[in-house]
C-alpha positions in Angstrom: -0.1 0.2 -0.1 1.6 3.5 -0.8 1.8 6.4 1.6 -0.7 8.2 -0.2 -3.1 5.5 0.2 -2.3 5.4 3.9 -2.7 8.9 4.5 -6.0 8.9 2.6 -7.1 6.1 5.0 -5.9 8.2 8.1 -7.7 11.4 6.9 -11.3 9.0 6.5 -10.6 7.7 10.2 -10.2 11.1 11.4 -12.9 12.6 9.5 -15.4 9.6 11.0 -13.8 9.5 14.7 -14.7 13.6 14.7 -18.2 13.0 13.5 -18.8 10.4 16.3 -17.4 12.7 18.5 -19.5 16.1 17.1 -22.5 13.6 17.6 -21.8 12.6 21.3 -21.3 16.1 22.5 -24.4 17.0 20.3 -26.3 14.7 22.3 -24.9 15.4 25.8 -25.9 18.9 25.3 -29.3 17.9 24.2 -29.9 16.2 27.3 -28.7 18.4 29.6 -30.6 19.6 33.1 -29.1 22.7 32.3 -29.6 25.1 29.5 -29.7 28.8 28.5 -30.8 31.7 26.1 -29.9 35.0 25.2 -31.5 36.3 28.5 -30.9 33.7 31.4 -29.1 30.7 32.2 -30.9 28.0 34.3 -30.4 24.8 35.8 -32.5 21.6 37.5 -31.3 21.8 41.0 -33.0 19.5 42.7 -36.3 17.5 42.4 -38.7 15.9 44.7 -42.0 14.6 44.4 -44.4 15.9 47.2 -48.4 15.0 47.9 -51.0 17.9 48.2 -54.1 15.9 48.3 -55.0 12.6 48.7 -56.0 12.1 45.2 -52.8 13.3 43.5 -49.5 11.1 43.0 -49.4 8.4 45.3 -46.6 5.4 45.5 -48.9 3.1 44.4 -49.7 5.3 40.9 -47.6 6.0 37.7 -47.7 9.5 37.8 -47.2 12.0 40.8 -46.5 15.8 41.4 -43.0 16.8 40.5 -41.6 19.8 43.2 -38.6 20.7 40.8 -36.0 23.8 42.5 -34.3 25.7 39.6 -31.6 27.7 39.7 -31.8 30.9 36.9 -29.6 33.6 36.4 -30.1 36.7 34.6 -27.3 37.0 31.9 -28.2 40.7 30.9 -27.9 44.2 31.9 -31.9 44.8 32.7 -34.1 43.4 35.0 -36.1 40.2 33.8 -39.2 38.0 35.1 -39.4 34.5 35.5 -42.9 33.8 37.1 -42.7 30.3 38.4 -46.1 29.0 37.5 -46.9 31.1 34.3 -43.1 31.1 32.6 -42.4 27.4 33.1 -43.8 24.8 31.4 -43.5 21.2 30.4 -43.0 19.7 27.0 -44.1 15.7 26.5 -43.3 15.8 22.6 -45.6 18.0 20.8 -48.0 18.7 24.1 -47.5 21.4 26.2 -47.8 20.8 30.0 -48.6 24.1 32.3 -47.2 24.1 36.0 -49.5 23.0 38.7 -50.6 26.7 40.2 -52.2 25.1 43.5 -48.8 22.7 44.2 -46.3 25.4 43.3 -48.4 27.8 45.6 -47.6 25.0 47.9 -43.9 25.4 47.7 -43.8 29.1 48.5 -41.6 29.7 46.0 -39.8 33.3 45.7 -41.0 35.5 42.9 -39.9 35.6 39.6 -38.1 39.3 39.1 -34.3 38.9 38.8 -31.9 41.8 38.9 -29.7 42.1 36.4 -26.5 39.8 36.1 -28.1 38.3 39.4 -29.5 34.3 40.3 -32.3 33.6 41.9 -33.8 29.8 43.1 -37.1 29.2 41.9 -39.5 26.6 42.5 -42.0 25.0 40.0 -44.3 21.6 40.3 -46.0 19.8 37.3 -47.9 16.6 37.3 -45.7 13.9 35.3 -45.5 10.4 34.7 -43.0 8.6 36.8 -39.5 7.5 35.1 -40.5 9.8 31.9 -38.4 12.4 30.2 -39.5 15.6 29.4 -38.1 19.4 27.8 -38.5 22.2 30.6 -38.9 25.5 28.9 -38.4 28.4 30.8 -39.6 31.9 28.4 -38.5 34.7 30.6 -40.4 37.9 30.2 -37.8 41.7 29.9 -38.8 45.3 29.2 -39.2 44.1 25.5 -41.8 41.6 26.2 -41.4 37.8 26.2 -37.6 36.9 25.3 -36.7 32.9 23.6 -36.9 29.9 25.8 -34.1 28.3 27.7 -35.0 24.5 27.7 -33.2 21.8 29.8 -34.2 18.6 30.1 -35.9 16.7 33.0 -35.3 13.2 33.5 -38.0 12.1 36.3 -36.2 8.7 36.7 -33.9 10.2 38.5 -36.2 11.1 41.2 -38.2 7.7 41.5 -36.7 6.9 45.3 -38.7 10.4 46.8 -41.8 8.6 44.6 -41.4 5.8 46.9 -41.1 7.9 50.0 -44.3 9.6 50.1 -46.0 7.5 52.6 -43.6 7.9 55.0 -45.5 9.8 57.4 -48.2 7.7 57.5 -46.0 4.6 58.4 -44.1 6.8 60.8 -47.6 7.9 62.3 -48.3 4.2 62.5 -45.1 2.8 64.0 -45.5 6.4 66.2 -48.6 5.0 67.8 -47.9 1.4 67.9 -44.9 1.4 70.1 -45.3 4.4 72.2 -49.5 3.3 73.3 -49.7 -0.4 72.1 -46.3 -1.6 73.3 -46.0 -3.4 69.8 -43.0 -3.6 68.0 -42.6 -2.0 64.2 -39.3 -1.8 62.7 -40.4 1.3 60.6 -39.8 2.9 64.4 -36.1 3.5 64.2 -36.2 4.3 60.8 -38.6 6.6 60.5 -39.4 8.6 63.5 -38.0 11.5 65.9 -39.5 11.0 69.3 -38.8 11.0 73.3 -40.3 7.7 73.8 -39.7 7.6 77.3 -41.8 10.9 78.0 -44.4 10.0 75.5 -45.1 6.6 77.3 -45.2 8.4 80.8 -47.6 11.2 78.7 -50.0 8.4 77.9 -50.1 6.8 80.9 -50.7 9.9 82.9 -53.8 10.3 80.3 -55.0 7.0 81.3 -54.6 7.3 84.9 -57.0 10.8 84.6 -59.6 8.6 83.0 -59.9 5.5 84.6 -59.9 7.5 87.7 -63.5 8.9 86.5 -64.3 5.6 85.8 -64.4 4.1 89.0 -66.3 6.5 91.3 -63.7 6.4 94.2 -60.7 6.3 92.1 -57.6 3.8 90.9 -54.8 3.4 93.6 -51.5 4.2 92.1 -50.2 0.4 92.9 -53.0 -0.6 90.3 -52.3 2.0 87.8 -49.2 0.2 86.0 -51.0 -3.4 86.2 -54.2 -1.7 84.8 -52.4 0.5 82.2 -50.4 -2.4 80.7 -53.5 -4.8 80.6 -55.5 -2.0 78.6 -52.5 -2.0 76.5 -52.7 -5.6 75.4 -56.3 -5.8 75.1 -56.2 -2.4 72.4 -53.3 -3.7 70.6 -55.3 -7.1 70.0 -58.7 -5.5 69.0 -57.9 -1.9 67.6 -57.6 -1.2 64.0 -56.0 1.5 62.2 -55.6 2.3 58.5 -53.2 6.0 58.0 -52.4 7.9 54.7 -50.8 10.5 53.6 -52.7 13.3 52.8 -50.1 16.1 52.1 -46.3 15.6 52.1 -44.5 18.6 50.9 -41.1 20.4 51.8 -40.8 18.4 55.6 -43.9 19.1 56.4 -47.3 16.7 56.3 -51.2 16.1 57.0 -51.6 12.3 57.9 -55.4 10.9 58.4 -56.2 8.4 60.7 -59.2 6.2 60.4 -59.1 3.8 63.6 -61.6 2.0 66.0 -60.0 1.9 69.2 -61.6 0.5 72.8 -63.8 3.3 74.7 -62.6 3.0 78.3 -65.2 5.1 79.7 -67.9 2.3 78.7 -66.4 0.9 81.5 -68.5 2.8 83.7 -71.3 1.2 83.5 -69.8 -2.2 84.3 -68.2 -0.9 87.0 -71.3 -0.1 89.0 -72.7 -3.2 87.9 -69.6 -5.1 90.1 -70.0 -2.5 92.5 -73.7 -2.9 93.1 -73.3 -6.7 93.3 -71.1 -6.4 96.2 -73.1 -4.2 97.9 -76.3 -6.8 97.5 -74.2 -10.0 98.4 -72.0 -8.5 101.1 -71.8 -5.6 103.1 -72.7 -2.1 102.4 -68.9 -0.5 102.8 -68.1 1.6 99.3 -64.4 1.0 99.7 -64.9 -2.5 99.7 -67.4 -2.5 96.6 -64.6 0.1 94.9 -62.2 -2.7 95.2 -64.1 -5.5 94.4 -64.7 -3.6 91.1 -61.5 -3.2 90.8 -60.3 -6.7 91.1 -63.1 -7.4 88.1 -60.7 -4.9 86.0 -59.0 -7.2 83.2 -62.3 -9.1 83.1 -64.1 -5.9 81.9 -61.5 -4.6 79.6 -61.8 -8.1 77.9 -66.2 -7.3 77.2 -65.0 -4.2 75.5 -66.1 -3.8 72.4 -63.7 -1.8 69.8 -65.6 1.6 68.9 -65.0 3.5 65.8 -63.9 7.3 66.4 -64.0 10.7 64.4 -61.0 10.6 61.5 -58.1 12.5 62.8 -55.6 14.7 60.8 -52.2 14.4 61.9 -49.6 17.1 61.3 -45.8 16.1 61.3 -42.5 17.4 60.5 -39.4 16.2 59.3 -36.3 16.3 61.3 -33.5 14.8 60.2 -34.8 12.5 58.0 -37.0 11.2 60.7 -40.8 12.4 60.8 -42.2 13.6 64.2 -45.8 15.0 65.4 -46.1 18.6 65.2 -47.0 19.4 68.8 -48.5 22.7 68.5 -51.1 21.4 66.2 -54.1 20.8 68.9 -55.2 17.9 66.9 -51.9 16.4 68.2 -53.6 15.8 71.7 -56.0 13.6 70.0 -53.4 10.8 70.0 -53.1 10.4 73.4 -56.9 10.7 74.3 -57.7 7.8 71.9 -54.7 5.7 72.2 -54.1 6.4 75.8 -56.9 7.4 77.8 -59.3 5.7 75.9 -61.4 8.3 75.2 -63.4 7.4 71.5 -65.9 9.9 70.2 
């Protein structure tokens, strides 16, 4: 083979290699999570699935509401505006999708005014299909009107993990109630719950003591309290029914619904009176001894109790260091102690 032929072959190889390289660069650029126009530069910093109600984006479905964090830099010498709910669109091939305005509002995003040569972090939410790729387009507005779009790729498969954790607040609340008030082991407690277990159990016992003293008209001596409370928790763990579901899960704040049937401790009152009267009729007229007789029948009375459905609860929860805790500043949090410790079922 002559040197001239070898040279031509080498040149052809170089052209082909350059073409492949350029093609790879073009493909890489077209699938980037960053983009720019003459007015702005933008990048997707993060995205997580969220819940704003129980009809939108559960971990069992194929669609969800995705909250997207976007950094936008104004590269001009004049102020521009990028409204999260109006200036940002999603393209699903030839279909244009608007932002979910209600969900975007829940994200409490900054406003869209961006000063000259300044950057701002914005948040926007869209309803998307899990695992699908979209094109995110940002069209800023300046003094001259709407400018050209900056386009970025949104690959939702990168955020599937957050989709699978949408129901974590509900799992955490179930584990919280079972562990603290029912003495039932739940592996999700250590994984998902942040709480002072000992302090909460003491609070639960106080709630039980207050209510059981109203059930027994002569009161319950402290020597019986631990035994009675443990017996009540054991019966509750065996009979109670509970279903939790996450209604909202946004930015480390959640609302969880509880549908439940629990043991109404107040329903013991009639049985207590019957046992006291049984003693008074067959023994002697001694109110103190009659009360002791009724106290001796506590386990039998609790075993006779039938579960009762209570009003659904909506419990606010907060995320701290990746785990969930009850928002005790919300008055509804007191319903948990009243129901599952004190036995007040309404």
